[in-house]
N, C-alpha and C positions, 0 to 999 in steps of 0.2 A: 540263062539269069546271069547278069552278073552279081559277084561279089566283091566285098570292099576288104579282101587280104591280100598281104604282099606277098606274092607269087615267089617274088624275088626271092625272099626269103627262106621259102620251100627248097626253090634252085640252089640255093646257096648250100643248103643244108645237103642237100640229093647229090650233089655235083663234089662235095667238102666226103662223103662217103660215113657221114652222123646220121646213121639209119637208124638210130634207135631217137634221135632228135627229129626224122622225119616223120616217123611211126607219130610222135607225141604232139606231134603239130597239126597232122592230118587229123588226127582223131579228136582234138579240140574241135575243131571245124567241124566235123563229122557228128559229134556232138550237138553241138550248134544248130546244123541242118535238122536235125532227127529230134530237137527236144519238143515235147509237146504238140508233134504235125501231124495228123492224120494220116497214115499211108506212107508213114514215110521210110517202110521196110521196102516200098516200091520206087521211091525217089531215085532218078537216074545219077545227079548227082552224088547224092549219098553212097550211092554204092559205087560208083566210079572210085571215090577217096576212098572208101573200103577197100577197094581194089587195090590201089595204089598202096595202101597201109599194109596189105598184106606182103607184098612186092616190098618194100621198105624193110619189115619187120624178116622177111625169109633171107634178105639181104645182112641182116645185123647177126641174126641165129649162124649165117655162114661162117661171119668175120669171129662170132665167139664160142664155136665150136659145138653148138645144138643143131647138128644137120638131120637130126627128125624132126625137128621142129619148123627147119631150115624146108625141108621136104615139102611137110603139111600145106605151108603156108604158100608156096612159090607153086604150088598146085592148084591152091583158093587163088590165087593172083591170074592165074592163065586161065582159070575159068570165068573169068570177073572180065579181065581187062581185055581181051580180044572184042568184044561187042562196042567197043569205045573208040576202036580205030576210025581214022589217024587220029583224029583229035580229039579231047572234050576237055570242057572247061580252059583253055589256054596251053593244052599242055599237049606235045606227041609222045602219042601212046607207043608207038612203034619201037622206039628205041629202048624202052622200057621193058618190052613183050622181048627185043633182040637179045637183052640181057637176060633174062630167065629161060629163055630158050637156049641159051648156049651155056648158060649154070646148071639148069635141070640134069646131065648126064655125068658131070663132073663131081656129082653131091649125089649120084646114084647108090652108087655103091659101098658110100665112107659108110660107119658107123657111127652110131646116135652121137656120140660125145666125138671121132674124130674128129684134130686140125684139119684147116683146109691145105689141100697138099700144095698150094703155089704160094709163090712169096708175096703175093698180093693177089684180092680181088679185084677181077676187073670189071666192069662196067661202064654202063655210056649212060653220058651226062643226061640231064632231065634238061630238054627243049621247050621252051614257052614260044608260043607263036599267037597274033589276034587274031582267034575264033570272028 
């Protein structure tokens, strides 16, 4: 399905590390998809956007020293996103998954409110493709 959303805006927010804004962008569009729609909980596009939102919020939580929340949402994203690889809605999923897989062991032993021990959060850029 084709949506008239500016995916470049999402890409810009992600690539600048504005993960709280990424989450909000995705949540607004997700809500549009599921509003008044029967079977919305089974809609693949809505589920994909939810998985990306989980990933974005996990990255935001890492940045803001909420490691417990980061672990929970990172694990949720890792349960949802692999089923959409290699691409979905014009987004390459593998770079996102690689970021999450690389990050998981780095936060595994951190306390719930510990600062991330590295000077900055390394993450892969969001890559758009033509489906």
